[in-house]
N, CA and C atoms of all chains as a GROMACS GRO file, in nm:
protein
  585
    1UNK      N    1  11.629   1.360  11.090
    1UNK     CA    2  11.687   1.342  11.222
    1UNK      C    3  11.794   1.232  11.214
    2UNK      N    4  11.911   1.263  11.262
    2UNK     CA    5  12.016   1.161  11.267
    2UNK      C    6  12.041   1.122  11.414
    3UNK      N    7  12.120   1.018  11.432
    3UNK     CA    8  12.136   0.963  11.567
    3UNK      C    9  12.181   1.067  11.668
    4UNK      N   10  12.278   1.152  11.628
    4UNK     CA   11  12.328   1.252  11.723
    4UNK      C   12  12.219   1.352  11.762
    5UNK      N   13  12.126   1.380  11.671
    5UNK     CA   14  12.016   1.472  11.704
    5UNK      C   15  11.916   1.407  11.800
    6UNK      N   16  11.892   1.279  11.777
    6UNK     CA   17  11.804   1.204  11.867
    6UNK      C   18  11.864   1.204  12.008
    7UNK      N   19  11.993   1.177  12.015
    7UNK     CA   20  12.063   1.175  12.145
    7UNK      C   21  12.057   1.312  12.211
    8UNK      N   22  12.077   1.416  12.131
    8UNK     CA   23  12.075   1.552  12.185
    8UNK      C   24  11.938   1.588  12.241
    9UNK      N   25  11.831   1.553  12.167
    9UNK     CA   26  11.696   1.583  12.215
    9UNK      C   27  11.669   1.512  12.347
   10UNK      N   28  11.710   1.385  12.354
   10UNK     CA   29  11.686   1.307  12.475
   10UNK      C   30  11.770   1.364  12.591
   11UNK      N   31  11.891   1.408  12.560
   11UNK     CA   32  11.978   1.467  12.664
   11UNK      C   33  11.918   1.598  12.715
   12UNK      N   34  11.862   1.679  12.623
   12UNK     CA   35  11.802   1.807  12.663
   12UNK      C   36  11.683   1.785  12.756
   13UNK      N   37  11.608   1.677  12.730
   13UNK     CA   38  11.491   1.648  12.813
   13UNK      C   39  11.529   1.591  12.948
   14UNK      N   40  11.654   1.540  12.958
   14UNK     CA   41  11.697   1.473  13.081
   14UNK      C   42  11.830   1.529  13.131
   15UNK      N   43  11.826   1.655  13.177
   15UNK     CA   44  11.952   1.721  13.216
   15UNK      C   45  12.026   1.650  13.330
   16UNK      N   46  11.956   1.562  13.403
   16UNK     CA   47  12.022   1.491  13.514
   16UNK      C   48  12.106   1.372  13.465
   17UNK      N   49  12.096   1.339  13.335
   17UNK     CA   50  12.174   1.225  13.283
   17UNK      C   51  12.303   1.272  13.217
   18UNK      N   52  12.406   1.190  13.227
   18UNK     CA   53  12.529   1.219  13.154
   18UNK      C   54  12.505   1.195  13.005
   19UNK      N   55  12.571   1.275  12.924
   19UNK     CA   56  12.563   1.258  12.778
   19UNK      C   57  12.597   1.113  12.737
   20UNK      N   58  12.701   1.058  12.801
   20UNK     CA   59  12.742   0.923  12.761
   20UNK      C   60  12.637   0.819  12.796
   21UNK      N   61  12.558   0.845  12.903
   21UNK     CA   62  12.450   0.752  12.936
   21UNK      C   63  12.340   0.758  12.830
   22UNK      N   64  12.312   0.880  12.785
   22UNK     CA   65  12.208   0.897  12.683
   22UNK      C   66  12.252   0.828  12.553
   23UNK      N   67  12.377   0.843  12.517
   23UNK     CA   68  12.429   0.774  12.398
   23UNK      C   69  12.417   0.623  12.416
   24UNK      N   70  12.450   0.579  12.534
   24UNK     CA   71  12.445   0.437  12.567
   24UNK      C   72  12.301   0.382  12.555
   25UNK      N   73  12.204   0.462  12.595
   25UNK     CA   74  12.063   0.420  12.587
   25UNK      C   75  12.024   0.396  12.441
   26UNK      N   76  12.052   0.495  12.356
   26UNK     CA   77  12.014   0.483  12.216
   26UNK      C   78  12.089   0.367  12.149
   27UNK      N   79  12.218   0.355  12.178
   27UNK     CA   80  12.296   0.246  12.118
   27UNK      C   81  12.251   0.109  12.167
   28UNK      N   82  12.216   0.102  12.296
   28UNK     CA   83  12.168  -0.027  12.349
   28UNK      C   84  12.042  -0.070  12.275
   29UNK      N   85  11.951   0.024  12.253
   29UNK     CA   86  11.825  -0.010  12.185
   29UNK      C   87  11.852  -0.065  12.045
   30UNK      N   88  11.934   0.005  11.968
   30UNK     CA   89  11.954  -0.044  11.830
   30UNK      C   90  12.040  -0.171  11.827
   31UNK      N   91  12.134  -0.183  11.922
   31UNK     CA   92  12.214  -0.306  11.926
   31UNK      C   93  12.129  -0.428  11.962
   32UNK      N   94  12.039  -0.409  12.059
   32UNK     CA   95  11.954  -0.521  12.101
   32UNK      C   96  11.865  -0.568  11.987
   33UNK      N   97  11.810  -0.471  11.912
   33UNK     CA   98  11.724  -0.509  11.799
   33UNK      C   99  11.808  -0.585  11.696
   34UNK      N  100  11.926  -0.533  11.665
   34UNK     CA  101  12.014  -0.598  11.568
   34UNK      C  102  12.054  -0.738  11.612
   35UNK      N  103  12.084  -0.754  11.743
   35UNK     CA  104  12.124  -0.885  11.795
   35UNK      C  105  12.009  -0.986  11.784
   36UNK      N  106  11.888  -0.941  11.818
   36UNK     CA  107  11.772  -1.031  11.811
   36UNK      C  108  11.754  -1.080  11.667
   37UNK      N  109  11.768  -0.989  11.572
   37UNK     CA  110  11.751  -1.026  11.431
   37UNK      C  111  11.862  -1.120  11.386
   38UNK      N  112  11.984  -1.092  11.430
   38UNK     CA  113  12.098  -1.175  11.388
   38UNK      C  114  12.086  -1.317  11.444
   39UNK      N  115  12.002  -1.335  11.548
   39UNK     CA  116  11.979  -1.469  11.601
   39UNK      C  117  11.854  -1.532  11.544
   40UNK      N  118  11.803  -1.470  11.440
   40UNK     CA  119  11.685  -1.526  11.373
   40UNK      C  120  11.555  -1.491  11.441
   41UNK      N  121  11.561  -1.396  11.535
   41UNK     CA  122  11.440  -1.357  11.607
   41UNK      C  123  11.372  -1.236  11.546
   42UNK      N  124  11.275  -1.184  11.619
   42UNK     CA  125  11.200  -1.066  11.576
   42UNK      C  126  11.208  -0.960  11.686
   43UNK      N  127  11.169  -0.839  11.652
   43UNK     CA  128  11.153  -0.736  11.754
   43UNK      C  129  11.018  -0.670  11.728
   44UNK      N  130  10.930  -0.674  11.828
   44UNK     CA  131  10.796  -0.616  11.812
   44UNK      C  132  10.778  -0.501  11.906
   45UNK      N  133  10.769  -0.381  11.850
   45UNK     CA  134  10.751  -0.263  11.933
   45UNK      C  135  10.615  -0.205  11.898
   46UNK      N  136  10.516  -0.249  11.972
   46UNK     CA  137  10.378  -0.212  11.946
   46UNK      C  138  10.361  -0.062  11.925
   47UNK      N  139  10.289  -0.024  11.821
   47UNK     CA  140  10.266   0.117  11.794
   47UNK      C  141  10.371   0.173  11.700
   48UNK      N  142  10.495   0.121  11.712
   48UNK     CA  143  10.602   0.170  11.626
   48UNK      C  144  10.618   0.077  11.505
   49UNK      N  145  10.644  -0.049  11.532
   49UNK     CA  146  10.656  -0.143  11.421
   49UNK      C  147  10.726  -0.270  11.462
   50UNK      N  148  10.739  -0.362  11.368
   50UNK     CA  149  10.801  -0.491  11.397
   50UNK      C  150  10.913  -0.519  11.298
   51UNK      N  151  11.026  -0.567  11.351
   51UNK     CA  152  11.140  -0.605  11.268
   51UNK      C  153  11.146  -0.757  11.260
   52UNK      N  154  11.177  -0.809  11.145
   52UNK     CA  155  11.193  -0.954  11.131
   52UNK      C  156  11.303  -0.980  11.028
   53UNK      N  157  11.334  -1.106  11.008
   53UNK     CA  158  11.438  -1.143  10.912
   53UNK      C  159  11.376  -1.236  10.809
   54UNK      N  160  11.405  -1.211  10.684
   54UNK     CA  161  11.350  -1.294  10.578
   54UNK      C  162  11.464  -1.367  10.507
   55UNK      N  163  11.440  -1.493  10.478
   55UNK     CA  164  11.540  -1.573  10.406
   55UNK      C  165  11.516  -1.560  10.256
   56UNK      N  166  11.622  -1.532  10.183
   56UNK     CA  167  11.614  -1.534  10.036
   56UNK      C  168  11.699  -1.650   9.990
   57UNK      N  169  11.636  -1.757   9.942
   57UNK     CA  170  11.711  -1.875   9.900
   57UNK      C  171  11.804  -1.844   9.782
   58UNK      N  172  11.904  -1.929   9.766
   58UNK     CA  173  11.994  -1.914   9.652
   58UNK      C  174  11.913  -1.928   9.524
   59UNK      N  175  11.951  -1.857   9.420
   59UNK     CA  176  11.879  -1.867   9.293
   59UNK      C  177  11.976  -1.840   9.179
   60UNK      N  178  11.932  -1.873   9.059
   60UNK     CA  179  12.014  -1.840   8.943
   60UNK      C  180  11.961  -1.709   8.886
   61UNK      N  181  12.045  -1.608   8.891
   61UNK     CA  182  12.004  -1.478   8.837
   61UNK      C  183  12.066  -1.460   8.700
   62UNK      N  184  12.031  -1.348   8.640
   62UNK     CA  185  12.088  -1.320   8.509
   62UNK      C  186  12.138  -1.177   8.504
   63UNK      N  187  12.252  -1.159   8.447
   63UNK     CA  188  12.300  -1.024   8.424
   63UNK      C  189  12.210  -0.966   8.315
   64UNK      N  190  12.132  -0.863   8.348
   64UNK     CA  191  12.033  -0.814   8.251
   64UNK      C  192  12.099  -0.755   8.125
   65UNK      N  193  12.223  -0.716   8.137
   65UNK     CA  194  12.289  -0.657   8.020
   65UNK      C  195  12.337  -0.765   7.922
   66UNK      N  196  12.396  -0.869   7.978
   66UNK     CA  197  12.456  -0.970   7.889
   66UNK      C  198  12.370  -1.096   7.880
   67UNK      N  199  12.272  -1.111   7.972
   67UNK     CA  200  12.191  -1.232   7.972
   67UNK      C  201  12.264  -1.351   8.031
   68UNK      N  202  12.383  -1.326   8.081
   68UNK     CA  203  12.466  -1.432   8.138
   68UNK      C  204  12.409  -1.481   8.272
   69UNK      N  205  12.416  -1.611   8.295
   69UNK     CA  206  12.366  -1.668   8.422
   69UNK      C  207  12.466  -1.641   8.534
   70UNK      N  208  12.413  -1.603   8.650
   70UNK     CA  209  12.500  -1.588   8.767
   70UNK      C  210  12.433  -1.655   8.887
   71UNK      N  211  12.514  -1.724   8.967
   71UNK     CA  212  12.462  -1.786   9.090
   71UNK      C  213  12.446  -1.676   9.194
   72UNK      N  214  12.326  -1.662   9.250
   72UNK     CA  215  12.307  -1.568   9.360
   72UNK      C  216  12.296  -1.652   9.486
   73UNK      N  217  12.382  -1.622   9.584
   73UNK     CA  218  12.384  -1.703   9.706
   73UNK      C  219  12.266  -1.673   9.797
   74UNK      N  220  12.235  -1.769   9.882
   74UNK     CA  221  12.132  -1.751   9.983
   74UNK      C  222  12.167  -1.630  10.070
   75UNK      N  223  12.064  -1.554  10.109
   75UNK     CA  224  12.093  -1.447  10.205
   75UNK      C  225  11.976  -1.422  10.298
   76UNK      N  226  12.004  -1.350  10.405
   76UNK     CA  227  11.904  -1.315  10.505
   76UNK      C  228  11.893  -1.163  10.510
   77UNK      N  229  11.772  -1.112  10.495
   77UNK     CA  230  11.756  -0.966  10.494
   77UNK      C  231  11.656  -0.920  10.600
   78UNK      N  232  11.688  -0.807  10.667
   78UNK     CA  233  11.595  -0.754  10.766
   78UNK      C  234  11.473  -0.691  10.701
   79UNK      N  235  11.359  -0.703  10.768
   79UNK     CA  236  11.232  -0.646  10.720
   79UNK      C  237  11.175  -0.560  10.831
   80UNK      N  238  11.097  -0.460  10.792
   80UNK     CA  239  11.028  -0.378  10.892
   80UNK      C  240  10.885  -0.355  10.847
   81UNK      N  241  10.792  -0.371  10.940
   81UNK     CA  242  10.652  -0.339  10.910
   81UNK      C  243  10.607  -0.235  11.012
   82UNK      N  244  10.562  -0.121  10.962
   82UNK     CA  245  10.522  -0.012  11.051
   82UNK      C  246  10.400  -0.053  11.133
   83UNK      N  247  10.396  -0.009  11.257
   83UNK     CA  248  10.284  -0.040  11.346
   83UNK      C  249  10.160   0.041  11.311
   84UNK      N  250  10.048  -0.007  11.365
   84UNK     CA  251   9.918   0.053  11.331
   84UNK      C  252   9.912   0.200  11.375
   85UNK      N  253   9.959   0.226  11.496
   85UNK     CA  254   9.948   0.362  11.549
   85UNK      C  255  10.024   0.462  11.462
   86UNK      N  256  10.146   0.428  11.424
   86UNK     CA  257  10.225   0.524  11.346
   86UNK      C  258  10.168   0.536  11.205
   87UNK      N  259  10.117   0.425  11.149
   87UNK     CA  260  10.054   0.433  11.016
   87UNK      C  261   9.937   0.530  11.019
   88UNK      N  262   9.859   0.523  11.127
   88UNK     CA  263   9.744   0.612  11.138
   88UNK      C  264   9.788   0.757  11.158
   89UNK      N  265   9.890   0.775  11.241
   89UNK     CA  266   9.938   0.912  11.267
   89UNK      C  267   9.996   0.975  11.141
   90UNK      N  268  10.055   0.894  11.054
   90UNK     CA  269  10.112   0.948  10.930
   90UNK      C  270  10.005   1.000  10.835
   91UNK      N  271   9.881   0.952  10.855
   91UNK     CA  272   9.776   0.986  10.760
   91UNK      C  273   9.660   1.061  10.822
   92UNK      N  274   9.690   1.139  10.923
   92UNK     CA  275   9.585   1.220  10.986
   92UNK      C  276   9.577   1.355  10.921
   93UNK      N  277  11.640  -2.221  11.354
   93UNK     CA  278  11.657  -2.082  11.398
   93UNK      C  279  11.522  -2.021  11.433
   94UNK      N  280  11.461  -2.068  11.540
   94UNK     CA  281  11.331  -2.010  11.577
   94UNK      C  282  11.351  -1.867  11.623
   95UNK      N  283  11.440  -1.847  11.720
   95UNK     CA  284  11.468  -1.711  11.767
   95UNK      C  285  11.354  -1.657  11.852
   96UNK      N  286  11.390  -1.565  11.939
   96UNK     CA  287  11.288  -1.511  12.029
   96UNK      C  288  11.234  -1.378  11.976
   97UNK      N  289  11.131  -1.332  12.039
   97UNK     CA  290  11.074  -1.202  12.002
   97UNK      C  291  11.109  -1.100  12.108
   98UNK      N  292  11.180  -0.998  12.064
   98UNK     CA  293  11.221  -0.890  12.153
   98UNK      C  294  11.105  -0.790  12.167
   99UNK      N  295  11.081  -0.746  12.289
   99UNK     CA  296  10.974  -0.647  12.311
   99UNK      C  297  11.030  -0.526  12.385
  100UNK      N  298  10.940  -0.430  12.410
  100UNK     CA  299  10.979  -0.313  12.490
  100UNK      C  300  11.038  -0.354  12.624
  101UNK      N  301  10.980  -0.457  12.686
  101UNK     CA  302  11.027  -0.501  12.818
  101UNK      C  303  11.174  -0.544  12.811
  102UNK      N  304  11.210  -0.614  12.702
  102UNK     CA  305  11.349  -0.657  12.685
  102UNK      C  306  11.441  -0.537  12.666
  103UNK      N  307  11.394  -0.438  12.591
  103UNK     CA  308  11.477  -0.318  12.569
  103UNK      C  309  11.497  -0.244  12.700
  104UNK      N  310  11.390  -0.229  12.779
  104UNK     CA  311  11.402  -0.161  12.909
  104UNK      C  312  11.500  -0.236  12.997
  105UNK      N  313  11.491  -0.368  12.998
  105UNK     CA  314  11.580  -0.448  13.081
  105UNK      C  315  11.727  -0.429  13.037
  106UNK      N  316  11.750  -0.426  12.905
  106UNK     CA  317  11.886  -0.408  12.854
  106UNK      C  318  11.940  -0.271  12.892
  107UNK      N  319  11.855  -0.168  12.882
  107UNK     CA  320  11.899  -0.033  12.920
  107UNK      C  321  11.927  -0.029  13.070
  108UNK      N  322  11.840  -0.094  13.147
  108UNK     CA  323  11.859  -0.103  13.293
  108UNK      C  324  11.994  -0.167  13.326
  109UNK      N  325  12.026  -0.277  13.258
  109UNK     CA  326  12.152  -0.348  13.282
  109UNK      C  327  12.273  -0.266  13.238
  110UNK      N  328  12.260  -0.202  13.122
  110UNK     CA  329  12.374  -0.131  13.062
  110UNK      C  330  12.403   0.002  13.128
  111UNK      N  331  12.297   0.077  13.162
  111UNK     CA  332  12.317   0.216  13.202
  111UNK      C  333  12.308   0.234  13.353
  112UNK      N  334  12.238   0.143  13.420
  112UNK     CA  335  12.234   0.152  13.565
  112UNK      C  336  12.138   0.257  13.619
  113UNK      N  337  12.031   0.286  13.545
  113UNK     CA  338  11.924   0.372  13.598
  113UNK      C  339  11.818   0.278  13.656
  114UNK      N  340  11.716   0.334  13.719
  114UNK     CA  341  11.611   0.248  13.774
  114UNK      C  342  11.536   0.180  13.660
  115UNK      N  343  11.464   0.073  13.691
  115UNK     CA  344  11.385   0.003  13.588
  115UNK      C  345  11.279   0.096  13.532
  116UNK      N  346  11.215   0.174  13.621
  116UNK     CA  347  11.107   0.262  13.576
  116UNK      C  348  11.161   0.367  13.480
  117UNK      N  349  11.275   0.426  13.517
  117UNK     CA  350  11.331   0.530  13.431
  117UNK      C  351  11.380   0.471  13.299
  118UNK      N  352  11.439   0.351  13.305
  118UNK     CA  353  11.485   0.285  13.183
  118UNK      C  354  11.369   0.266  13.087
  119UNK      N  355  11.258   0.220  13.141
  119UNK     CA  356  11.142   0.194  13.057
  119UNK      C  357  11.086   0.324  12.999
  120UNK      N  358  11.084   0.432  13.080
  120UNK     CA  359  11.038   0.562  13.028
  120UNK      C  360  11.128   0.613  12.916
  121UNK      N  361  11.260   0.592  12.931
  121UNK     CA  362  11.354   0.642  12.830
  121UNK      C  363  11.342   0.565  12.699
  122UNK      N  364  11.320   0.435  12.707
  122UNK     CA  365  11.300   0.355  12.585
  122UNK      C  366  11.177   0.410  12.511
  123UNK      N  367  11.072   0.435  12.587
  123UNK     CA  368  10.948   0.487  12.528
  123UNK      C  369  10.973   0.623  12.462
  124UNK      N  370  11.052   0.706  12.529
  124UNK     CA  371  11.081   0.840  12.479
  124UNK      C  372  11.160   0.834  12.348
  125UNK      N  373  11.254   0.740  12.339
  125UNK     CA  374  11.332   0.726  12.216
  125UNK      C  375  11.238   0.692  12.101
  126UNK      N  376  11.147   0.598  12.124
  126UNK     CA  377  11.052   0.560  12.018
  126UNK      C  378  10.959   0.676  11.983
  127UNK      N  379  10.919   0.752  12.086
  127UNK     CA  380  10.830   0.867  12.063
  127UNK      C  381  10.900   0.976  11.982
  128UNK      N  382  11.025   1.005  12.016
  128UNK     CA  383  11.098   1.110  11.944
  128UNK      C  384  11.115   1.070  11.797
  129UNK      N  385  11.143   0.942  11.775
  129UNK     CA  386  11.157   0.894  11.637
  129UNK      C  387  11.022   0.904  11.565
  130UNK      N  388  10.916   0.859  11.630
  130UNK     CA  389  10.783   0.863  11.569
  130UNK      C  390  10.741   1.006  11.536
  131UNK      N  391  10.766   1.098  11.630
  131UNK     CA  392  10.726   1.238  11.608
  131UNK      C  393  10.798   1.297  11.487
  132UNK      N  394  10.928   1.266  11.474
  132UNK     CA  395  11.004   1.318  11.359
  132UNK      C  396  10.945   1.262  11.229
  133UNK      N  397  10.911   1.134  11.229
  133UNK     CA  398  10.856   1.070  11.109
  133UNK      C  399  10.720   1.127  11.074
  134UNK      N  400  10.636   1.144  11.175
  134UNK     CA  401  10.502   1.200  11.151
  134UNK      C  402  10.514   1.342  11.096
  135UNK      N  403  10.617   1.414  11.139
  135UNK     CA  404  10.641   1.550  11.087
  135UNK      C  405  10.700   1.545  10.946
  136UNK      N  406  10.720   1.425  10.892
  136UNK     CA  407  10.768   1.410  10.755
  136UNK      C  408  10.919   1.401  10.742
  137UNK      N  409  10.987   1.400  10.856
  137UNK     CA  410  11.134   1.391  10.855
  137UNK      C  411  11.176   1.245  10.841
  138UNK      N  412  11.294   1.220  10.787
  138UNK     CA  413  11.345   1.084  10.791
  138UNK      C  414  11.430   1.070  10.917
  139UNK      N  415  11.446   0.948  10.963
  139UNK     CA  416  11.527   0.922  11.082
  139UNK      C  417  11.640   0.828  11.041
  140UNK      N  418  11.763   0.878  11.052
  140UNK     CA  419  11.878   0.798  11.010
  140UNK      C  420  11.965   0.763  11.128
  141UNK      N  421  11.975   0.634  11.155
  141UNK     CA  422  12.057   0.588  11.267
  141UNK      C  423  12.175   0.512  11.208
  142UNK      N  424  12.292   0.574  11.213
  142UNK     CA  425  12.408   0.515  11.147
  142UNK      C  426  12.437   0.378  11.207
  143UNK      N  427  12.482   0.288  11.124
  143UNK     CA  428  12.510   0.148  11.154
  143UNK      C  429  12.383   0.066  11.181
  144UNK      N  430  12.266   0.128  11.180
  144UNK     CA  431  12.141   0.053  11.194
  144UNK      C  432  12.058   0.062  11.066
  145UNK      N  433  12.012   0.184  11.034
  145UNK     CA  434  11.935   0.200  10.911
  145UNK      C  435  11.859   0.331  10.912
  146UNK      N  436  11.782   0.353  10.804
  146UNK     CA  437  11.704   0.476  10.791
  146UNK      C  438  11.556   0.445  10.783
  147UNK      N  439  11.478   0.526  10.852
  147UNK     CA  440  11.333   0.520  10.839
  147UNK      C  441  11.293   0.637  10.751
  148UNK      N  442  11.220   0.608  10.645
  148UNK     CA  443  11.182   0.711  10.550
  148UNK      C  444  11.032   0.715  10.534
  149UNK      N  445  10.977   0.835  10.514
  149UNK     CA  446  10.834   0.849  10.488
  149UNK      C  447  10.817   0.869  10.339
  150UNK      N  448  10.739   0.782  10.276
  150UNK     CA  449  10.714   0.794  10.132
  150UNK      C  450  10.570   0.834  10.110
  151UNK      N  451  10.548   0.923  10.013
  151UNK     CA  452  10.411   0.960   9.978
  151UNK      C  453  10.367   0.878   9.859
  152UNK      N  454  10.250   0.815   9.873
  152UNK     CA  455  10.197   0.733   9.764
  152UNK      C  456  10.082   0.808   9.699
  153UNK      N  457  10.077   0.804   9.566
  153UNK     CA  458   9.966   0.865   9.495
  153UNK      C  459   9.843   0.775   9.501
  154UNK      N  460   9.728   0.836   9.466
  154UNK     CA  461   9.607   0.755   9.458
  154UNK      C  462   9.622   0.655   9.344
  155UNK      N  463   9.570   0.532   9.364
  155UNK     CA  464   9.566   0.436   9.254
  155UNK      C  465   9.440   0.353   9.268
  156UNK      N  466   9.407   0.282   9.161
  156UNK     CA  467   9.288   0.199   9.165
  156UNK      C  468   9.325   0.060   9.213
  157UNK      N  469   9.261   0.019   9.322
  157UNK     CA  470   9.282  -0.116   9.371
  157UNK      C  471   9.160  -0.199   9.337
  158UNK      N  472   9.165  -0.324   9.372
  158UNK     CA  473   9.054  -0.412   9.340
  158UNK      C  474   9.032  -0.505   9.459
  159UNK      N  475   8.909  -0.520   9.497
  159UNK     CA  476   8.878  -0.617   9.601
  159UNK      C  477   8.895  -0.755   9.538
  160UNK      N  478   8.993  -0.832   9.584
  160UNK     CA  479   9.023  -0.958   9.515
  160UNK      C  480   8.908  -1.058   9.523
  161UNK      N  481   8.821  -1.041   9.622
  161UNK     CA  482   8.711  -1.136   9.638
  161UNK      C  483   8.597  -1.104   9.541
  162UNK      N  484   8.563  -0.976   9.530
  162UNK     CA  485   8.447  -0.938   9.449
  162UNK      C  486   8.487  -0.882   9.313
  163UNK      N  487   8.615  -0.849   9.296
  163UNK     CA  488   8.659  -0.791   9.170
  163UNK      C  489   8.620  -0.644   9.156
  164UNK      N  490   8.560  -0.592   9.262
  164UNK     CA  491   8.513  -0.453   9.261
  164UNK      C  492   8.630  -0.355   9.264
  165UNK      N  493   8.622  -0.250   9.186
  165UNK     CA  494   8.729  -0.150   9.187
  165UNK      C  495   8.708  -0.051   9.300
  166UNK      N  496   8.814  -0.026   9.375
  166UNK     CA  497   8.806   0.074   9.482
  166UNK      C  498   8.928   0.164   9.474
  167UNK      N  499   8.908   0.294   9.490
  167UNK     CA  500   9.024   0.382   9.488
  167UNK      C  501   9.106   0.365   9.616
  168UNK      N  502   9.239   0.357   9.604
  168UNK     CA  503   9.327   0.358   9.721
  168UNK      C  504   9.375   0.503   9.731
  169UNK      N  505   9.337   0.567   9.838
  169UNK     CA  506   9.363   0.710   9.852
  169UNK      C  507   9.512   0.739   9.866
  170UNK      N  508   9.552   0.861   9.831
  170UNK     CA  509   9.692   0.899   9.853
  170UNK      C  510   9.725   0.887  10.002
  171UNK      N  511   9.840   0.838  10.034
  171UNK     CA  512   9.873   0.820  10.176
  171UNK      C  513  10.023   0.823  10.194
  172UNK      N  514  10.064   0.830  10.319
  172UNK     CA  515  10.206   0.828  10.351
  172UNK      C  516  10.238   0.695  10.417
  173UNK      N  517  10.347   0.634  10.375
  173UNK     CA  518  10.387   0.507  10.434
  173UNK      C  519  10.529   0.518  10.489
  174UNK      N  520  10.555   0.435  10.589
  174UNK     CA  521  10.686   0.434  10.653
  174UNK      C  522  10.766   0.316  10.600
  175UNK      N  523  10.885   0.341  10.552
  175UNK     CA  524  10.970   0.231  10.507
  175UNK      C  525  11.102   0.234  10.585
  176UNK      N  526  11.161   0.116  10.599
  176UNK     CA  527  11.289   0.105  10.668
  176UNK      C  528  11.392   0.053  10.570
  177UNK      N  529  11.504   0.123  10.562
  177UNK     CA  530  11.613   0.080  10.476
  177UNK      C  531  11.729   0.042  10.567
  178UNK      N  532  11.755  -0.088  10.582
  178UNK     CA  533  11.862  -0.130  10.672
  178UNK      C  534  11.998  -0.085  10.621
  179UNK      N  535  12.089  -0.050  10.712
  179UNK     CA  536  12.224  -0.012  10.671
  179UNK      C  537  12.301  -0.136  10.628
  180UNK      N  538  12.408  -0.116  10.557
  180UNK     CA  539  12.492  -0.228  10.516
  180UNK      C  540  12.551  -0.301  10.636
  181UNK      N  541  12.579  -0.224  10.742
  181UNK     CA  542  12.634  -0.284  10.864
  181UNK      C  543  12.534  -0.382  10.924
  182UNK      N  544  12.408  -0.341  10.932
  182UNK     CA  545  12.305  -0.428  10.990
  182UNK      C  546  12.281  -0.549  10.901
  183UNK      N  547  12.275  -0.526  10.770
  183UNK     CA  548  12.253  -0.638  10.677
  183UNK      C  549  12.366  -0.740  10.689
  184UNK      N  550  12.490  -0.690  10.696
  184UNK     CA  551  12.605  -0.780  10.704
  184UNK      C  552  12.603  -0.858  10.835
  185UNK      N  553  12.570  -0.790  10.944
  185UNK     CA  554  12.567  -0.855  11.076
  185UNK      C  555  12.466  -0.971  11.076
  186UNK      N  556  12.346  -0.944  11.024
  186UNK     CA  557  12.240  -1.046  11.022
  186UNK      C  558  12.278  -1.160  10.928
  187UNK      N  559  12.319  -1.123  10.809
  187UNK     CA  560  12.351  -1.224  10.708
  187UNK      C  561  12.464  -1.316  10.753
  188UNK      N  562  12.572  -1.256  10.805
  188UNK     CA  563  12.688  -1.336  10.848
  188UNK      C  564  12.648  -1.434  10.957
  189UNK      N  565  12.578  -1.382  11.056
  189UNK     CA  566  12.544  -1.466  11.170
  189UNK      C  567  12.446  -1.577  11.131
  190UNK      N  568  12.347  -1.545  11.049
  190UNK     CA  569  12.248  -1.644  11.009
  190UNK      C  570  12.309  -1.751  10.919
  191UNK      N  571  12.396  -1.710  10.828
  191UNK     CA  572  12.458  -1.808  10.738
  191UNK      C  573  12.553  -1.899  10.815
  192UNK      N  574  12.625  -1.841  10.912
  192UNK     CA  575  12.716  -1.922  10.994
  192UNK      C  576  12.639  -2.021  11.079
  193UNK      N  577  12.524  -1.977  11.129
  193UNK     CA  578  12.444  -2.064  11.216
  193UNK      C  579  12.394  -2.186  11.139
  194UNK      N  580  12.374  -2.172  11.010
  194UNK     CA  581  12.324  -2.283  10.929
  194UNK      C  582  12.430  -2.389  10.905
  195UNK      N  583  12.557  -2.343  10.910
  195UNK     CA  584  12.666  -2.435  10.876
  195UNK      C  585  12.691  -2.538  10.985
   0.00000   0.00000   0.00000
């Protein structure tokens, strides 16, 4: 399922809404989650899952081919942990 | 960077503000979006939201685990797990903003 299919399904279920409103709904949801994470926050959607941000400190890495040392800069990466309900539904 | 925790209520409020539907309908639609995504995943489909990321269902084989307290061996049954692969756009957005905030 890609974003346009998700929007289409939601639009089909809600014929009273404009297509652009349905697009706006889906985009608002993903933008809000992204914004919360970019501010160092979390997003907890019970049953579905929780998004958080993890800090990876700077480290000295090595090019595995040449063994050469390379500085790897600090970075922040998004994490997702699936919620209990969906984990259970996946394994029924 | 403590940051707040976003919940369904915040998403409903944002949809309410952005789209101009009633609060009740906004909240129902947020729920429906999550349900449609969950249903696709439970059916074994992946869900790809461009500029955000992909949710993928991975099948894990059975393996032998160990109770770390007792050392007892227990089989971990084959199961399906949900993984999220953030898009480069999302990773860049978070990384840029967090690194700038530290400066």
